[in-house]
Every structure is written in C-alpha cells, then in structure tokens.
N, CA and C of each residue as an Amber inpcrd file, in Angstrom:
protein
   219
   0.8380000  -1.1760000   0.0000000   0.0000000   0.0000000   0.0000000
   0.8850000   1.2430000   0.0000000   0.5690000   2.1810000  -0.8630000
   1.3570000   3.4080000  -0.9770000   1.0270000   4.3460000   0.1860000
   2.0620000   5.0330000   0.6450000   1.8630000   6.0020000   1.7090000
   1.4210000   7.3300000   1.0920000   0.5500000   8.0170000   1.8120000
   0.1450000   9.3460000   1.3790000   1.2660000  10.3200000   1.6950000
   1.5340000  11.1880000   0.7450000   2.5350000  12.2200000   0.9690000
   1.8750000  13.3600000   1.7530000   2.4390000  13.6890000   2.8640000
   1.9300000  14.7830000   3.6700000   2.7050000  16.0410000   3.3280000
   1.9670000  17.0530000   2.9040000   2.6170000  18.3200000   2.6020000
   2.7580000  19.1190000   3.8860000   3.9590000  19.6150000   4.1000000
   4.2020000  20.4360000   5.2730000   4.1940000  21.8940000   4.8570000
   3.6520000  22.7130000   5.7250000   3.6130000  24.1510000   5.4710000
   4.8000000  24.7780000   6.1810000   5.5710000  25.5620000   5.4270000
   6.7340000  26.2020000   6.0490000   6.2770000  27.3250000   6.9790000
   7.1750000  27.7490000   7.8370000   6.8510000  28.7330000   8.8690000
   6.3760000  30.0590000   8.2800000   6.9700000  30.4860000   7.1910000
   6.5930000  31.7610000   6.5760000   5.1660000  31.7050000   6.0230000
   4.8440000  30.6110000   5.3430000   3.4930000  30.4430000   4.8060000
   2.4860000  30.3680000   5.9440000   2.8300000  29.6710000   7.0040000
   1.9410000  29.5610000   8.1540000   1.6990000  30.9320000   8.7810000
   2.7200000  31.7700000   8.8240000   2.5700000  33.1180000   9.3750000
   1.5800000  33.9320000   8.5440000   1.6420000  33.8080000   7.2310000
   0.7040000  34.5180000   6.3490000  -0.7160000  34.0020000   6.5860000
  -0.8750000  32.6970000   6.6940000  -2.1960000  32.1070000   6.9300000
  -2.7800000  32.5980000   8.2560000  -1.9800000  32.5790000   9.2980000
  -2.4520000  33.0260000  10.6080000  -2.8220000  34.5060000  10.5780000
  -2.0370000  35.3010000   9.8500000  -2.3060000  36.7290000   9.7060000
  -3.6430000  36.9270000   8.9940000  -3.8790000  36.1620000   7.9260000
  -5.1380000  36.2610000   7.1780000  -6.3290000  35.8670000   8.0500000
  -6.1400000  34.9020000   8.9200000  -7.2120000  34.5120000   9.8400000
  -7.5580000  35.6770000  10.7600000  -6.5410000  36.4020000  11.1970000
  -6.7910000  37.5800000  12.0330000  -7.4890000  38.6690000  11.2340000
  -7.0950000  38.8740000   9.9730000  -7.7660000  39.8530000   9.1130000
  -9.2400000  39.4740000   8.9940000  -9.4880000  38.2000000   8.7710000
 -10.8690000  37.7050000   8.6640000 -11.6750000  38.1050000   9.8990000
 -11.1030000  37.9470000  11.0610000 -11.7920000  38.3180000  12.3000000
 -12.1600000  39.7900000  12.3360000 -11.2590000  40.6350000  11.8470000
 -11.5380000  42.0750000  11.8170000 -12.6230000  42.4070000  10.7950000
 -12.6290000  41.7090000   9.6710000 -13.6800000  41.9360000   8.6710000
 -15.0390000  41.5020000   9.2180000 -15.0650000  40.3910000   9.9380000
 -16.3080000  39.9230000  10.5470000 -16.7770000  40.9190000  11.6140000
 -15.8520000  41.4230000  12.4080000 -16.2070000  42.4020000  13.4340000
 -16.7830000  43.6820000  12.8170000 -16.3830000  43.9580000  11.5830000
 -16.8690000  45.1570000  10.8900000 -18.2010000  44.9180000  10.1940000
 -18.7080000  43.6770000  10.2350000 -20.0320000  43.4280000   9.6940000
 -20.1300000  42.3870000   8.5950000 -19.0190000  41.8960000   8.1050000
 -19.0660000  40.8490000   7.0800000 -19.3980000  39.5130000   7.7300000
 -19.9970000  38.6330000   6.9600000 -20.1650000  37.2720000   7.4710000
 -18.8120000  36.5760000   7.3520000 -18.6510000  35.4790000   8.0490000
 -17.3920000  34.7500000   7.9630000 -17.1500000  34.2880000   6.5280000
 -18.1940000  33.8230000   5.8580000 -18.0590000  33.3650000   4.4750000
 -17.6540000  34.5070000   3.5460000 -18.2510000  35.6890000   3.7440000
 -17.8910000  36.8480000   2.9190000 -16.4290000  37.2270000   3.1390000
 -16.0070000  37.2380000   4.3980000 -14.6270000  37.6020000   4.7090000
 -13.6520000  36.6070000   4.0860000 -13.9540000  35.3110000   4.2230000
 -13.0840000  34.2880000   3.6460000 -13.0280000  34.4070000   2.1300000
 -14.1830000  34.5950000   1.5030000 -14.2190000  34.7340000   0.0430000
 -13.4110000  35.9370000  -0.4120000 -13.5500000  37.0440000   0.2940000
 -12.8270000  38.2630000  -0.0850000 -11.3180000  38.0510000   0.0110000
 -10.8880000  37.4490000   1.0800000  -9.4550000  37.1900000   1.2540000
  -8.9600000  36.2350000   0.1720000  -9.7160000  35.1880000  -0.1050000
  -9.3090000  34.2270000  -1.1360000  -9.2490000  34.8760000  -2.5190000
 -10.2140000  35.7370000  -2.8250000 -10.2460000  36.4040000  -4.1320000
  -9.0970000  37.3860000  -4.3110000  -8.6070000  37.9330000  -3.2030000
  -7.5680000  38.9610000  -3.2600000  -6.3280000  38.5530000  -2.4660000
  -6.0310000  37.2630000  -2.4870000  -4.9480000  36.7310000  -1.6510000
  -3.6050000  37.3850000  -1.9640000  -3.3330000  37.6880000  -3.2160000
  -2.0520000  38.3250000  -3.5540000  -1.9570000  39.7130000  -2.9350000
  -3.0440000  40.4570000  -2.9900000  -3.0640000  41.8040000  -2.4160000
  -2.8600000  41.7350000  -0.9040000  -3.5720000  40.8160000  -0.2460000
  -3.4140000  40.6670000   1.2010000  -2.0050000  40.1950000   1.5610000
  -1.4480000  39.3120000   0.7520000  -0.0770000  38.8500000   1.0040000
   0.9000000  40.0200000   0.9050000   0.6890000  40.8910000  -0.0620000
   1.5270000  42.0890000  -0.1760000   1.4170000  42.9460000   1.0750000
   0.1960000  43.1080000   1.5890000   0.0150000  43.9020000   2.8080000
   0.7460000  43.2690000   3.9830000   0.7200000  41.9380000   4.0580000
   1.4520000  41.2310000   5.1090000   2.9390000  41.5680000   5.0250000
   3.5010000  41.4600000   3.8320000   4.9280000  41.7200000   3.6720000
   5.2760000  43.1990000   3.7790000   4.2650000  44.0640000   3.5850000
   4.4780000  45.4990000   3.7880000   4.4710000  45.8600000   5.2640000
   4.1150000  44.8880000   6.1170000   4.1710000  45.0890000   7.5570000
   2.8930000  45.5970000   8.1950000   1.7840000  45.5760000   7.4610000
   0.5330000  46.0150000   8.0580000   0.0500000  44.9950000   9.0800000
  -0.6060000  45.4900000  10.1000000  -1.2240000  44.5940000  11.0700000
  -2.5110000  44.0540000  10.4400000  -3.0430000  42.9750000  10.9690000
  -4.3160000  42.4750000  10.4440000  -5.4290000  43.5320000  10.5020000
  -5.4380000  44.3130000  11.5730000  -6.4490000  45.3690000  11.6990000
  -6.2700000  46.4230000  10.6080000  -5.0380000  46.8300000  10.3540000
  -4.7790000  47.8050000   9.3010000  -5.1780000  47.2660000   7.9310000
  -4.8960000  45.9970000   7.6780000  -5.2460000  45.3850000   6.3980000
  -6.7550000  45.3380000   6.2160000  -7.4790000  45.0060000   7.2720000
  -8.9360000  44.9730000   7.1870000  -9.4820000  46.3640000   6.9010000
  -8.9220000  47.3720000   7.5490000  -9.3600000  48.7530000   7.3020000
  -9.0740000  49.1550000   5.8550000  -7.9220000  48.7610000   5.3410000
  -7.5980000  49.0390000   3.9360000  -8.6410000  48.4030000   3.0260000
  -9.0020000  47.1760000   3.3110000  -9.9780000  46.4630000   2.4860000
 -11.3510000  47.1190000   2.5700000 -11.7060000  47.6040000   3.7400000
 -13.0150000  48.2250000   3.9270000 -13.0670000  49.6470000   3.3890000
 -11.9580000  50.3630000   3.4700000 -11.9350000  51.7690000   3.0610000
 -11.7480000  51.9730000   1.5720000 -11.0550000  51.0640000   0.9200000
 -10.7420000  51.2640000  -0.4920000 -10.9120000  49.9570000  -1.2490000
 -12.1600000  49.5480000  -1.4880000 -12.3800000  48.2580000  -2.1540000
 -11.8090000  48.1980000  -3.5590000 -11.6100000  49.3050000  -4.2180000
 -11.0330000  49.2880000  -5.5630000  -9.5450000  48.9610000  -5.5220000
  -8.9050000  49.1930000  -4.3950000  -7.4670000  48.9580000  -4.2470000
  -7.1170000  47.4910000  -4.4440000  -8.0180000  46.6070000  -4.0560000
  -7.6760000  45.1940000  -4.0870000  -8.4190000  44.4310000  -5.1780000
  -8.7500000  45.0950000  -6.2390000  -9.3960000  44.3930000  -7.3540000
  -8.3980000  44.0530000  -8.4120000
C-alpha cells in the first residue's frame, strides 16, 4: 500500500495564513459574514499577502480592504 505524501507548510506560509485569519476576524467584526470575509481574502490573496509583507497589522489590512475596495481588485 502506498503512503500518502503529507505536505508540510513552512513557517513563513503559516505566518501569512495566521495573519489572514486575524484579518478575517476584523472583517467579521466590521459586519461581514465569515463566508464573505473568507471569500474576499481568497479572491484577493495576492493583495493581502503584499500587505502582510508590507508590515501592516491584520487590523490595518482589514481597514484598507473596507476603506478602499477598488485597491484590491
């Protein structure tokens, strides 16, 4: 029987994922449903990843997404 290959997530990728989860929480707190927040992050993952590497906090990133929706299209 063949073994399943388990993909491991590196620490940097995990940090981005955890950061996005925090952004999601801020979007939900601002009135989005969890599904809407997740969909928005998934649709604009490159933009959010850039914000992560630019050093924005999850709260700042959520505010950017809420204040300027054209920025992340």
